[in-house]
C-alpha positions in Angstrom: 59.7 200.5 167.6 57.4 203.2 168.8 54.4 200.6 168.3 56.2 197.9 170.5 57.1 200.4 173.2 53.2 201.5 173.3 52.4 198.0 173.8 54.7 197.9 177.2 52.5 197.8 180.5 53.3 200.4 183.2 55.1 197.6 185.2 57.6 197.3 182.2 56.3 193.8 181.0 54.6 192.8 177.6 51.6 190.6 177.3 51.7 187.9 174.6 49.2 189.0 172.2 48.9 189.5 168.3 50.1 193.2 168.2 53.4 192.0 169.8 53.7 189.0 167.7 53.1 190.9 164.5 55.9 193.3 165.4 58.2 190.2 165.9 57.1 189.1 162.4 55.8 185.9 164.0 52.3 184.2 164.4 51.0 184.0 168.0 50.9 180.3 167.8 54.5 180.0 166.9 55.5 182.4 169.8 53.3 180.4 172.3 54.8 177.0 171.1 58.3 178.3 171.1 58.2 179.3 174.9 60.5 177.4 177.2 58.2 178.0 180.2 54.7 177.2 181.5 51.7 179.1 180.1 51.8 181.5 183.4 54.9 182.6 182.3 53.9 184.0 178.9 54.5 187.8 180.0 58.1 186.8 180.9 58.3 185.3 177.6 57.1 188.1 175.7 58.8 190.5 177.6 62.3 189.0 176.9 61.2 188.5 173.3 60.4 192.4 172.9 63.7 193.2 174.7 65.8 191.2 172.4 63.9 192.4 169.3 65.1 195.9 170.5 68.5 195.0 171.0 68.8 192.9 167.6 66.6 195.0 165.3 67.0 198.6 166.7 70.5 198.9 168.2 70.9 202.2 166.4 68.0 203.6 168.4 69.3 202.5 171.7 69.2 205.8 173.3 65.4 205.9 172.8 64.6 202.7 174.1 67.1 201.9 176.7 65.0 202.9 179.8 62.2 200.8 178.3 64.4 197.7 178.3 66.0 198.5 181.7 62.4 198.6 183.3 61.4 195.5 181.3 64.4 193.5 182.4 63.8 194.9 186.3 60.5 193.5 186.0 61.5 190.0 184.4 64.3 189.5 187.1 61.7 190.2 189.7 59.5 187.3 188.7 60.3 184.0 190.1 59.9 180.1 189.3 61.7 180.1 185.6 65.2 180.2 184.4 66.1 183.4 182.7 69.3 182.0 181.0 66.9 179.4 179.4 64.4 182.0 178.3 67.1 184.3 177.0 68.5 181.2 174.8 65.2 180.3 173.6 64.3 183.9 172.5 67.6 184.2 170.7 67.1 181.1 169.0 63.5 181.8 168.2 64.2 185.4 166.9 67.4 184.5 164.9 69.7 186.8 167.3 72.7 186.4 169.4 72.0 189.1 171.9 73.5 188.9 175.4 71.6 190.8 178.2 
């Protein structure tokens, strides 16, 4: 969890790179291929996946990461040109979760 939080950028987003995909237990190519959006939305996809992973795998530590997730989703919602509902559904499916944000 701390490794994931350490990868978060100051604006609240995550970049899609090997360190993140390793934490998710996936290969970078798998994560990229599963994205419902265009390549320019890779940071949105990475951020959604990171927040879903926190909710799905570290729920017991919510007090420790809640601010991080809130900041991330604020950043996601400030972006335009993509369908958040589609990203959340794809992320849940990809990670095998059923998280509602």
